[in-house]
Backbone bond lengths (Angstrom), bond angles and torsions (degrees), N, CA, C in turn:
res aa  C-N    CA-C-N  psi(-1)  N-CA   C-N-CA  omega(-1)  CA-C   N-CA-C  phi
1 M - - - 1.440 - - 1.524 109.47 -
2 Q 1.318 117.38 130.09 1.450 124.70 179.54 1.537 109.99 -80.94
3 P 1.366 118.83 139.92 1.455 119.74 176.35 1.521 110.60 -67.68
4 A 1.336 117.02 156.29 1.461 121.78 -179.04 1.525 111.46 -69.57
5 F 1.321 117.91 -23.49 1.449 122.72 178.69 1.528 107.57 -146.12
6 S 1.332 115.93 160.61 1.453 119.06 175.92 1.527 109.05 -107.23
7 L 1.305 116.57 140.69 1.458 121.72 -178.95 1.523 109.15 -80.81
8 P 1.328 117.24 145.94 1.460 119.70 176.85 1.537 110.66 -65.17
9 D 1.328 115.74 151.32 1.465 120.34 178.26 1.525 111.19 -72.58
10 L 1.343 117.47 -32.20 1.443 121.12 -175.51 1.515 110.53 -137.44
11 A 1.319 116.53 137.47 1.458 122.05 175.56 1.533 107.25 -131.14
12 M 1.362 116.45 137.51 1.443 120.70 -178.58 1.520 110.72 -133.14
13 L 1.317 116.31 144.87 1.456 123.32 171.48 1.516 106.29 -107.36
14 L 1.353 116.75 121.45 1.456 121.44 -175.32 1.533 111.02 -118.77
15 R 1.319 115.99 147.28 1.453 121.84 170.82 1.519 107.21 -123.36
16 D 1.321 116.44 118.98 1.461 122.61 -177.60 1.527 112.12 50.07
17 G 1.309 117.05 38.76 1.460 123.14 176.64 1.521 114.54 87.75
18 G 1.340 117.90 -11.85 1.461 120.88 178.90 1.509 111.03 -92.49
19 V 1.321 117.53 137.47 1.456 122.29 -177.54 1.533 109.64 -72.08
20 M 1.330 115.95 122.49 1.470 121.58 176.42 1.541 109.67 -93.43
21 K 1.330 115.63 -44.31 1.473 122.13 179.30 1.517 107.45 -147.95
22 Q 1.314 115.91 154.53 1.459 120.32 173.70 1.514 109.25 -148.98
23 G 1.302 115.34 157.30 1.467 120.83 -179.92 1.504 110.86 -165.79
24 K 1.298 115.70 -177.86 1.478 121.91 179.86 1.510 109.67 -94.00
25 G 1.324 115.45 141.50 1.450 120.30 178.15 1.510 112.98 -60.63
26 A 1.329 116.95 -27.94 1.460 120.61 179.42 1.535 111.78 -65.01
27 N 1.336 117.08 -19.80 1.452 120.15 177.49 1.520 112.64 -73.70
28 V 1.313 117.14 -15.05 1.466 122.49 176.72 1.530 106.85 -95.76
29 L 1.297 115.62 78.60 1.469 120.98 -170.16 1.500 113.66 -69.82
30 A 1.315 118.55 -24.64 1.470 120.14 -176.61 1.523 112.60 -84.13
31 G 1.330 118.81 -5.69 1.454 121.37 175.83 1.526 112.72 107.91
32 P 1.346 116.38 -173.92 1.454 122.78 -174.41 1.534 113.87 -60.82
33 L 1.300 119.43 -34.32 1.466 119.92 179.44 1.528 110.82 -65.89
34 S 1.303 116.97 -33.34 1.443 120.40 175.68 1.533 110.85 -66.63
35 A 1.319 117.23 -36.94 1.468 121.77 176.72 1.532 110.34 -65.06
36 L 1.328 117.19 -41.39 1.460 121.11 177.32 1.529 110.16 -63.62
37 H 1.313 117.72 -42.97 1.460 121.80 177.94 1.544 110.08 -59.80
38 Y 1.315 117.82 -43.55 1.467 121.25 178.27 1.523 110.63 -61.85
39 F 1.355 117.02 -44.01 1.472 122.14 178.72 1.526 109.92 -57.42
40 L 1.325 117.66 -47.64 1.460 120.49 -179.21 1.524 111.83 -67.03
41 K 1.337 117.15 -37.01 1.458 120.54 177.87 1.536 110.82 -65.02
42 E 1.312 117.75 -41.03 1.451 121.73 177.90 1.529 111.52 -65.25
43 L 1.327 116.59 -39.08 1.470 120.51 176.89 1.521 110.77 -60.14
44 R 1.319 115.50 -43.06 1.458 120.20 -179.08 1.531 111.40 -64.90
45 A 1.327 117.24 -32.33 1.459 121.50 -177.38 1.528 112.87 -81.89
46 C 1.318 117.72 -19.62 1.463 122.08 -176.52 1.535 109.49 -100.23
47 P 1.317 116.67 134.83 1.470 118.73 177.88 1.534 110.34 -70.71
48 A 1.287 117.16 116.42 1.463 122.17 179.70 1.520 109.41 -95.69
49 Q 1.313 115.54 142.53 1.448 121.04 178.50 1.525 108.72 -115.96
50 A 1.329 115.74 159.96 1.462 120.80 178.94 1.521 109.98 -55.88
51 R 1.315 115.77 140.80 1.465 126.41 178.58 1.521 114.57 67.79
52 Q 1.327 116.97 13.74 1.469 120.07 173.24 1.529 109.81 -83.25
53 R 1.315 115.63 143.57 1.469 121.55 175.83 1.512 108.47 -112.75
54 W 1.322 116.21 120.32 1.464 123.14 173.91 1.517 108.01 -107.75
55 S 1.333 116.77 135.76 1.462 121.16 -178.42 1.522 110.98 -136.90
56 A 1.296 115.21 150.00 1.452 122.63 168.22 1.520 105.44 -113.63
57 D 1.291 117.07 120.27 1.464 123.12 -174.95 1.511 109.12 -113.61
58 F 1.310 116.94 126.85 1.465 122.61 -176.59 1.520 110.04 -125.09
59 D 1.330 116.05 152.00 1.455 120.25 166.97 1.530 108.64 -69.64
60 A 1.326 116.97 165.75 1.459 122.20 177.19 1.532 109.34 -55.41
61 P 1.273 120.49 145.36 1.464 129.25 14.70 1.522 113.88 -93.13
62 L 1.345 119.19 1.80 1.454 120.54 -179.94 1.518 110.31 -89.15
63 S 1.325 116.55 156.69 1.463 120.53 178.41 1.527 109.89 -112.49
64 R 1.315 115.57 175.29 1.464 121.60 -179.13 1.532 110.68 -69.92
65 L 1.330 114.35 142.49 1.447 122.65 174.59 1.526 106.45 -118.87
66 S 1.352 118.27 124.26 1.448 121.69 -176.86 1.519 111.95 -127.41
67 V 1.330 115.10 148.26 1.463 122.73 175.93 1.524 106.76 -133.15
68 I 1.348 117.23 130.78 1.453 121.75 174.19 1.520 107.22 -113.67
69 F 1.338 115.80 125.40 1.479 120.18 -179.79 1.515 109.50 -86.98
70 T 1.326 115.01 139.13 1.460 120.06 179.30 1.512 110.96 -113.66
């Protein structure tokens, strides 16, 4: 049986364009919502400053998710 979606080969958490963490999409076994949950959890754990851009960057089929703090 084929999965309903394919996981990205690489996922990265970036702060202002610099890689903070990276891993394989296969490590997110529960799917894309689990990856989003991890991204939000990491944001909560990291001290964000005004005008910082945090991003989660994935290989296809997912796209980049970015947050800019004001």
